[in-house]
PyMOL Python script that loads the backbone (N, CA, C, O; Angstrom):
from pymol import cmd

cmd.read_pdbstr("""\
ATOM      1  N   MET A   1     -62.518   8.296  38.420  1.00  0.00           N
ATOM      2  CA  MET A   1     -61.784   9.516  38.246  1.00  0.00           C
ATOM      3  C   MET A   1     -60.713   9.314  37.169  1.00  0.00           C
ATOM      4  O   MET A   1     -59.978   8.327  37.200  1.00  0.00           O
ATOM      5  N   ALA A   2     -60.628  10.235  36.234  1.00  0.00           N
ATOM      6  CA  ALA A   2     -59.665  10.150  35.132  1.00  0.00           C
ATOM      7  C   ALA A   2     -58.265  10.500  35.624  1.00  0.00           C
ATOM      8  O   ALA A   2     -58.083  11.402  36.442  1.00  0.00           O
ATOM      9  N   GLN A   3     -57.274   9.760  35.105  1.00  0.00           N
ATOM     10  CA  GLN A   3     -55.889  10.039  35.490  1.00  0.00           C
ATOM     11  C   GLN A   3     -55.301  11.099  34.563  1.00  0.00           C
ATOM     12  O   GLN A   3     -55.609  11.154  33.373  1.00  0.00           O
ATOM     13  N   GLU A   4     -54.443  11.939  35.145  1.00  0.00           N
ATOM     14  CA  GLU A   4     -53.756  12.945  34.328  1.00  0.00           C
ATOM     15  C   GLU A   4     -52.601  12.267  33.603  1.00  0.00           C
ATOM     16  O   GLU A   4     -51.891  11.438  34.173  1.00  0.00           O
ATOM     17  N   ARG A   5     -52.427  12.631  32.346  1.00  0.00           N
ATOM     18  CA  ARG A   5     -51.331  12.063  31.561  1.00  0.00           C
ATOM     19  C   ARG A   5     -50.162  13.037  31.574  1.00  0.00           C
ATOM     20  O   ARG A   5     -50.329  14.235  31.343  1.00  0.00           O
ATOM     21  N   ILE A   6     -49.000  12.512  31.844  1.00  0.00           N
ATOM     22  CA  ILE A   6     -47.780  13.324  31.825  1.00  0.00           C
ATOM     23  C   ILE A   6     -46.981  12.908  30.602  1.00  0.00           C
ATOM     24  O   ILE A   6     -46.632  11.738  30.449  1.00  0.00           O
ATOM     25  N   SER A   7     -46.694  13.863  29.735  1.00  0.00           N
ATOM     26  CA  SER A   7     -45.907  13.529  28.541  1.00  0.00           C
ATOM     27  C   SER A   7     -44.462  13.971  28.759  1.00  0.00           C
ATOM     28  O   SER A   7     -44.181  15.103  29.153  1.00  0.00           O
ATOM     29  N   MET A   8     -43.565  13.033  28.486  1.00  0.00           N
ATOM     30  CA  MET A   8     -42.139  13.304  28.616  1.00  0.00           C
ATOM     31  C   MET A   8     -41.606  13.758  27.262  1.00  0.00           C
ATOM     32  O   MET A   8     -42.126  13.354  26.222  1.00  0.00           O
ATOM     33  N   PRO A   9     -40.585  14.584  27.270  1.00  0.00           N
ATOM     34  CA  PRO A   9     -40.010  15.002  25.986  1.00  0.00           C
ATOM     35  C   PRO A   9     -39.371  13.808  25.267  1.00  0.00           C
ATOM     36  O   PRO A   9     -38.723  12.967  25.891  1.00  0.00           O
ATOM     37  N   SER A  10     -39.564  13.751  23.966  1.00  0.00           N
ATOM     38  CA  SER A  10     -38.985  12.644  23.209  1.00  0.00           C
ATOM     39  C   SER A  10     -37.494  12.876  23.018  1.00  0.00           C
ATOM     40  O   SER A  10     -37.024  14.011  22.942  1.00  0.00           O
ATOM     41  N   SER A  11     -36.776  11.781  22.943  1.00  0.00           N
ATOM     42  CA  SER A  11     -35.337  11.885  22.725  1.00  0.00           C
ATOM     43  C   SER A  11     -34.931  10.908  21.646  1.00  0.00           C
ATOM     44  O   SER A  11     -35.736  10.090  21.201  1.00  0.00           O
ATOM     45  N   MET A  12     -33.670  10.996  21.222  1.00  0.00           N
ATOM     46  CA  MET A  12     -33.173  10.110  20.191  1.00  0.00           C
ATOM     47  C   MET A  12     -32.405   8.943  20.789  1.00  0.00           C
ATOM     48  O   MET A  12     -31.754   8.210  20.044  1.00  0.00           O
ATOM     49  N   GLY A  13     -32.449   8.745  22.062  1.00  0.00           N
ATOM     50  CA  GLY A  13     -31.812   7.611  22.693  1.00  0.00           C
ATOM     51  C   GLY A  13     -30.298   7.641  22.611  1.00  0.00           C
ATOM     52  O   GLY A  13     -29.668   6.584  22.562  1.00  0.00           O
ATOM     53  N   GLY A  14     -29.707   8.801  22.596  1.00  0.00           N
ATOM     54  CA  GLY A  14     -28.254   8.916  22.554  1.00  0.00           C
ATOM     55  C   GLY A  14     -27.661   8.887  21.159  1.00  0.00           C
ATOM     56  O   GLY A  14     -26.440   8.951  21.016  1.00  0.00           O
ATOM     57  N   LEU A  15     -28.484   8.793  20.130  1.00  0.00           N
ATOM     58  CA  LEU A  15     -27.973   8.776  18.773  1.00  0.00           C
ATOM     59  C   LEU A  15     -27.680  10.193  18.304  1.00  0.00           C
ATOM     60  O   LEU A  15     -28.443  11.119  18.579  1.00  0.00           O
ATOM     61  N   VAL A  16     -26.580  10.351  17.602  1.00  0.00           N
ATOM     62  CA  VAL A  16     -26.199  11.668  17.087  1.00  0.00           C
ATOM     63  C   VAL A  16     -26.259  11.617  15.569  1.00  0.00           C
ATOM     64  O   VAL A  16     -25.774  10.667  14.954  1.00  0.00           O
ATOM     65  N   ARG A  17     -26.839  12.612  14.982  1.00  0.00           N
ATOM     66  CA  ARG A  17     -26.950  12.684  13.529  1.00  0.00           C
ATOM     67  C   ARG A  17     -25.884  13.642  13.010  1.00  0.00           C
ATOM     68  O   ARG A  17     -26.093  14.855  12.968  1.00  0.00           O
ATOM     69  N   TYR A  18     -24.736  13.085  12.614  1.00  0.00           N
ATOM     70  CA  TYR A  18     -23.615  13.918  12.199  1.00  0.00           C
ATOM     71  C   TYR A  18     -23.843  14.598  10.855  1.00  0.00           C
ATOM     72  O   TYR A  18     -23.306  15.681  10.623  1.00  0.00           O
ATOM     73  N   PHE A  19     -24.620  13.997   9.969  1.00  0.00           N
ATOM     74  CA  PHE A  19     -24.796  14.608   8.658  1.00  0.00           C
ATOM     75  C   PHE A  19     -25.549  15.932   8.740  1.00  0.00           C
ATOM     76  O   PHE A  19     -25.496  16.724   7.799  1.00  0.00           O
ATOM     77  N   ASP A  20     -26.237  16.182   9.826  1.00  0.00           N
ATOM     78  CA  ASP A  20     -26.894  17.469   9.986  1.00  0.00           C
ATOM     79  C   ASP A  20     -25.909  18.545  10.427  1.00  0.00           C
ATOM     80  O   ASP A  20     -26.149  19.734  10.216  1.00  0.00           O
ATOM     81  N   GLU A  21     -24.797  18.129  11.041  1.00  0.00           N
ATOM     82  CA  GLU A  21     -23.880  19.087  11.632  1.00  0.00           C
ATOM     83  C   GLU A  21     -22.702  19.444  10.736  1.00  0.00           C
ATOM     84  O   GLU A  21     -22.138  20.528  10.886  1.00  0.00           O
ATOM     85  N   TYR A  22     -22.304  18.566   9.800  1.00  0.00           N
ATOM     86  CA  TYR A  22     -21.091  18.765   9.035  1.00  0.00           C
ATOM     87  C   TYR A  22     -21.386  18.683   7.547  1.00  0.00           C
ATOM     88  O   TYR A  22     -22.053  17.755   7.088  1.00  0.00           O
ATOM     89  N   LYS A  23     -20.892  19.648   6.803  1.00  0.00           N
ATOM     90  CA  LYS A  23     -21.033  19.648   5.354  1.00  0.00           C
ATOM     91  C   LYS A  23     -19.641  19.768   4.750  1.00  0.00           C
ATOM     92  O   LYS A  23     -18.925  20.731   5.024  1.00  0.00           O
ATOM     93  N   SER A  24     -19.255  18.793   3.928  1.00  0.00           N
ATOM     94  CA  SER A  24     -17.933  18.780   3.325  1.00  0.00           C
ATOM     95  C   SER A  24     -17.811  19.895   2.291  1.00  0.00           C
ATOM     96  O   SER A  24     -18.801  20.303   1.684  1.00  0.00           O
ATOM     97  N   LYS A  25     -16.587  20.384   2.097  1.00  0.00           N
ATOM     98  CA  LYS A  25     -16.357  21.430   1.103  1.00  0.00           C
ATOM     99  C   LYS A  25     -16.408  20.866  -0.311  1.00  0.00           C
ATOM    100  O   LYS A  25     -16.764  21.579  -1.249  1.00  0.00           O
ATOM    101  N   PHE A  26     -16.056  19.595  -0.474  1.00  0.00           N
ATOM    102  CA  PHE A  26     -16.163  18.958  -1.786  1.00  0.00           C
ATOM    103  C   PHE A  26     -16.827  17.606  -1.636  1.00  0.00           C
ATOM    104  O   PHE A  26     -16.669  16.927  -0.621  1.00  0.00           O
ATOM    105  N   GLU A  27     -17.562  17.228  -2.649  1.00  0.00           N
ATOM    106  CA  GLU A  27     -18.269  15.963  -2.627  1.00  0.00           C
ATOM    107  C   GLU A  27     -17.926  15.193  -3.886  1.00  0.00           C
ATOM    108  O   GLU A  27     -17.785  15.783  -4.958  1.00  0.00           O
ATOM    109  N   ILE A  28     -17.789  13.872  -3.767  1.00  0.00           N
ATOM    110  CA  ILE A  28     -17.500  13.002  -4.896  1.00  0.00           C
ATOM    111  C   ILE A  28     -18.708  12.103  -5.114  1.00  0.00           C
ATOM    112  O   ILE A  28     -19.202  11.468  -4.182  1.00  0.00           O
ATOM    113  N   LYS A  29     -19.171  12.060  -6.340  1.00  0.00           N
ATOM    114  CA  LYS A  29     -20.320  11.222  -6.652  1.00  0.00           C
ATOM    115  C   LYS A  29     -19.929   9.755  -6.545  1.00  0.00           C
ATOM    116  O   LYS A  29     -18.807   9.394  -6.900  1.00  0.00           O
ATOM    117  N   PRO A  30     -20.827   8.900  -6.063  1.00  0.00           N
ATOM    118  CA  PRO A  30     -20.507   7.477  -5.926  1.00  0.00           C
ATOM    119  C   PRO A  30     -20.153   6.811  -7.255  1.00  0.00           C
ATOM    120  O   PRO A  30     -19.370   5.861  -7.278  1.00  0.00           O
ATOM    121  N   GLY A  31     -20.707   7.287  -8.339  1.00  0.00           N
ATOM    122  CA  GLY A  31     -20.387   6.723  -9.654  1.00  0.00           C
ATOM    123  C   GLY A  31     -18.922   6.906 -10.012  1.00  0.00           C
ATOM    124  O   GLY A  31     -18.329   6.023 -10.631  1.00  0.00           O
ATOM    125  N   TYR A  32     -18.325   8.034  -9.637  1.00  0.00           N
ATOM    126  CA  TYR A  32     -16.904   8.280  -9.897  1.00  0.00           C
ATOM    127  C   TYR A  32     -16.035   7.300  -9.121  1.00  0.00           C
ATOM    128  O   TYR A  32     -15.007   6.848  -9.626  1.00  0.00           O
ATOM    129  N   ILE A  33     -16.435   6.972  -7.911  1.00  0.00           N
ATOM    130  CA  ILE A  33     -15.676   6.027  -7.092  1.00  0.00           C
ATOM    131  C   ILE A  33     -15.715   4.640  -7.732  1.00  0.00           C
ATOM    132  O   ILE A  33     -14.697   3.949  -7.780  1.00  0.00           O
ATOM    133  N   VAL A  34     -16.880   4.233  -8.220  1.00  0.00           N
ATOM    134  CA  VAL A  34     -17.010   2.924  -8.865  1.00  0.00           C
ATOM    135  C   VAL A  34     -16.132   2.864 -10.111  1.00  0.00           C
ATOM    136  O   VAL A  34     -15.448   1.866 -10.335  1.00  0.00           O
ATOM    137  N   VAL A  35     -16.144   3.917 -10.922  1.00  0.00           N
ATOM    138  CA  VAL A  35     -15.318   3.960 -12.133  1.00  0.00           C
ATOM    139  C   VAL A  35     -13.839   3.912 -11.764  1.00  0.00           C
ATOM    140  O   VAL A  35     -13.071   3.221 -12.433  1.00  0.00           O
ATOM    141  N   LEU A  36     -13.424   4.610 -10.742  1.00  0.00           N
ATOM    142  CA  LEU A  36     -12.034   4.611 -10.307  1.00  0.00           C
ATOM    143  C   LEU A  36     -11.606   3.217  -9.845  1.00  0.00           C
ATOM    144  O   LEU A  36     -10.507   2.771 -10.175  1.00  0.00           O
ATOM    145  N   ILE A  37     -12.448   2.533  -9.097  1.00  0.00           N
ATOM    146  CA  ILE A  37     -12.136   1.183  -8.628  1.00  0.00           C
ATOM    147  C   ILE A  37     -12.011   0.221  -9.808  1.00  0.00           C
ATOM    148  O   ILE A  37     -11.084  -0.588  -9.851  1.00  0.00           O
ATOM    149  N   VAL A  38     -12.934   0.303 -10.763  1.00  0.00           N
ATOM    150  CA  VAL A  38     -12.870  -0.566 -11.940  1.00  0.00           C
ATOM    151  C   VAL A  38     -11.601  -0.282 -12.734  1.00  0.00           C
ATOM    152  O   VAL A  38     -10.959  -1.214 -13.218  1.00  0.00           O
ATOM    153  N   LEU A  39     -11.229   0.982 -12.878  1.00  0.00           N
ATOM    154  CA  LEU A  39     -10.019   1.358 -13.598  1.00  0.00           C
ATOM    155  C   LEU A  39      -8.772   0.794 -12.914  1.00  0.00           C
ATOM    156  O   LEU A  39      -7.874   0.294 -13.591  1.00  0.00           O
ATOM    157  N   VAL A  40      -8.707   0.865 -11.609  1.00  0.00           N
ATOM    158  CA  VAL A  40      -7.570   0.308 -10.870  1.00  0.00           C
ATOM    159  C   VAL A  40      -7.510  -1.208 -11.049  1.00  0.00           C
ATOM    160  O   VAL A  40      -6.421  -1.760 -11.206  1.00  0.00           O
ATOM    161  N   ILE A  41      -8.637  -1.882 -11.029  1.00  0.00           N
ATOM    162  CA  ILE A  41      -8.669  -3.334 -11.219  1.00  0.00           C
ATOM    163  C   ILE A  41      -8.189  -3.698 -12.618  1.00  0.00           C
ATOM    164  O   ILE A  41      -7.420  -4.646 -12.776  1.00  0.00           O
ATOM    165  N   VAL A  42      -8.628  -2.962 -13.633  1.00  0.00           N
ATOM    166  CA  VAL A  42      -8.207  -3.242 -15.010  1.00  0.00           C
ATOM    167  C   VAL A  42      -6.702  -3.006 -15.160  1.00  0.00           C
ATOM    168  O   VAL A  42      -6.021  -3.806 -15.802  1.00  0.00           O
ATOM    169  N   ILE A  43      -6.177  -1.935 -14.589  1.00  0.00           N
ATOM    170  CA  ILE A  43      -4.737  -1.670 -14.655  1.00  0.00           C
ATOM    171  C   ILE A  43      -3.955  -2.780 -13.966  1.00  0.00           C
ATOM    172  O   ILE A  43      -2.920  -3.213 -14.475  1.00  0.00           O
ATOM    173  N   GLU A  44      -4.430  -3.242 -12.829  1.00  0.00           N
ATOM    174  CA  GLU A  44      -3.742  -4.313 -12.119  1.00  0.00           C
ATOM    175  C   GLU A  44      -3.750  -5.615 -12.921  1.00  0.00           C
ATOM    176  O   GLU A  44      -2.743  -6.322 -12.961  1.00  0.00           O
ATOM    177  N   ILE A  45      -4.871  -5.935 -13.555  1.00  0.00           N
ATOM    178  CA  ILE A  45      -4.941  -7.137 -14.386  1.00  0.00           C
ATOM    179  C   ILE A  45      -3.982  -7.025 -15.570  1.00  0.00           C
ATOM    180  O   ILE A  45      -3.297  -7.991 -15.909  1.00  0.00           O
ATOM    181  N   MET A  46      -3.932  -5.859 -16.195  1.00  0.00           N
ATOM    182  CA  MET A  46      -3.016  -5.649 -17.318  1.00  0.00           C
ATOM    183  C   MET A  46      -1.561  -5.772 -16.884  1.00  0.00           C
ATOM    184  O   MET A  46      -0.746  -6.333 -17.618  1.00  0.00           O
ATOM    185  N   LEU A  47      -1.223  -5.262 -15.713  1.00  0.00           N
ATOM    186  CA  LEU A  47       0.153  -5.364 -15.228  1.00  0.00           C
ATOM    187  C   LEU A  47       0.524  -6.810 -14.905  1.00  0.00           C
ATOM    188  O   LEU A  47       1.665  -7.208 -15.137  1.00  0.00           O
ATOM    189  N   HIS A  48      -0.398  -7.598 -14.384  1.00  0.00           N
ATOM    190  CA  HIS A  48      -0.112  -9.001 -14.124  1.00  0.00           C
ATOM    191  C   HIS A  48       0.049  -9.779 -15.428  1.00  0.00           C
ATOM    192  O   HIS A  48       0.823 -10.734 -15.498  1.00  0.00           O
ATOM    193  N   TRP A  49      -0.679  -9.370 -16.445  1.00  0.00           N
ATOM    194  CA  TRP A  49      -0.689 -10.085 -17.717  1.00  0.00           C
ATOM    195  C   TRP A  49       0.529  -9.716 -18.574  1.00  0.00           C
ATOM    196  O   TRP A  49       1.232 -10.599 -19.066  1.00  0.00           O
ATOM    197  N   LYS A  50       0.777  -8.416 -18.752  1.00  0.00           N
ATOM    198  CA  LYS A  50       1.841  -7.950 -19.632  1.00  0.00           C
ATOM    199  C   LYS A  50       2.857  -7.052 -18.943  1.00  0.00           C
ATOM    200  O   LYS A  50       3.690  -6.440 -19.611  1.00  0.00           O
ATOM    201  N   GLY A  51       2.804  -6.961 -17.631  1.00  0.00           N
ATOM    202  CA  GLY A  51       3.647  -6.008 -16.913  1.00  0.00           C
ATOM    203  C   GLY A  51       5.133  -6.258 -17.040  1.00  0.00           C
ATOM    204  O   GLY A  51       5.904  -5.308 -17.182  1.00  0.00           O
ATOM    205  N   ALA A  52       5.556  -7.509 -16.993  1.00  0.00           N
ATOM    206  CA  ALA A  52       6.988  -7.834 -17.068  1.00  0.00           C
ATOM    207  C   ALA A  52       7.559  -7.400 -18.412  1.00  0.00           C
ATOM    208  O   ALA A  52       8.664  -6.861 -18.475  1.00  0.00           O
ATOM    209  N   GLY A  53       6.818  -7.630 -19.476  1.00  0.00           N
ATOM    210  CA  GLY A  53       7.305  -7.230 -20.800  1.00  0.00           C
ATOM    211  C   GLY A  53       7.316  -5.724 -20.956  1.00  0.00           C
ATOM    212  O   GLY A  53       8.234  -5.174 -21.564  1.00  0.00           O
ATOM    213  N   LEU A  54       6.315  -5.047 -20.419  1.00  0.00           N
ATOM    214  CA  LEU A  54       6.255  -3.591 -20.550  1.00  0.00           C
ATOM    215  C   LEU A  54       7.334  -2.886 -19.735  1.00  0.00           C
ATOM    216  O   LEU A  54       7.836  -1.833 -20.129  1.00  0.00           O
ATOM    217  N   LEU A  55       7.678  -3.470 -18.611  1.00  0.00           N
ATOM    218  CA  LEU A  55       8.674  -2.851 -17.736  1.00  0.00           C
ATOM    219  C   LEU A  55      10.084  -3.360 -18.003  1.00  0.00           C
ATOM    220  O   LEU A  55      11.031  -2.908 -17.359  1.00  0.00           O
ATOM    221  N   GLY A  56      10.240  -4.282 -18.931  1.00  0.00           N
ATOM    222  CA  GLY A  56      11.552  -4.795 -19.280  1.00  0.00           C
ATOM    223  C   GLY A  56      12.139  -5.734 -18.258  1.00  0.00           C
ATOM    224  O   GLY A  56      13.359  -5.856 -18.154  1.00  0.00           O
ATOM    225  N   ILE A  57      11.292  -6.398 -17.504  1.00  0.00           N
ATOM    226  CA  ILE A  57      11.750  -7.336 -16.474  1.00  0.00           C
ATOM    227  C   ILE A  57      11.700  -8.736 -17.082  1.00  0.00           C
ATOM    228  O   ILE A  57      10.668  -9.164 -17.599  1.00  0.00           O
ATOM    229  N   THR A  58      12.814  -9.431 -17.011  1.00  0.00           N
ATOM    230  CA  THR A  58      12.811 -10.804 -17.514  1.00  0.00           C
ATOM    231  C   THR A  58      12.474 -11.747 -16.376  1.00  0.00           C
ATOM    232  O   THR A  58      12.923 -11.549 -15.247  1.00  0.00           O
ATOM    233  N   GLY A  59      11.712 -12.737 -16.659  1.00  0.00           N
ATOM    234  CA  GLY A  59      11.357 -13.618 -15.561  1.00  0.00           C
ATOM    235  C   GLY A  59      11.009 -14.980 -15.940  1.00  0.00           C
ATOM    236  O   GLY A  59      10.694 -15.800 -15.078  1.00  0.00           O
TER     237      GLY A  59
END
""", "prot")
cmd.dss("prot")
cmd.show_as("cartoon", "prot")
cmd.util.cbc("prot")
cmd.orient("prot")
């Protein structure tokens, strides 16, 4: 005699997909973030190298 198969509804195991529920009003491209980080690093290197002279600090 063949057994009847009972199918249970599939679930996501408690995982929530937030990107489906929320959309930001503004978005920043990842390339802009990389450029901003590189710019901050270059400014910091320049300040360590020539910052005292540019700001008039003797040391």
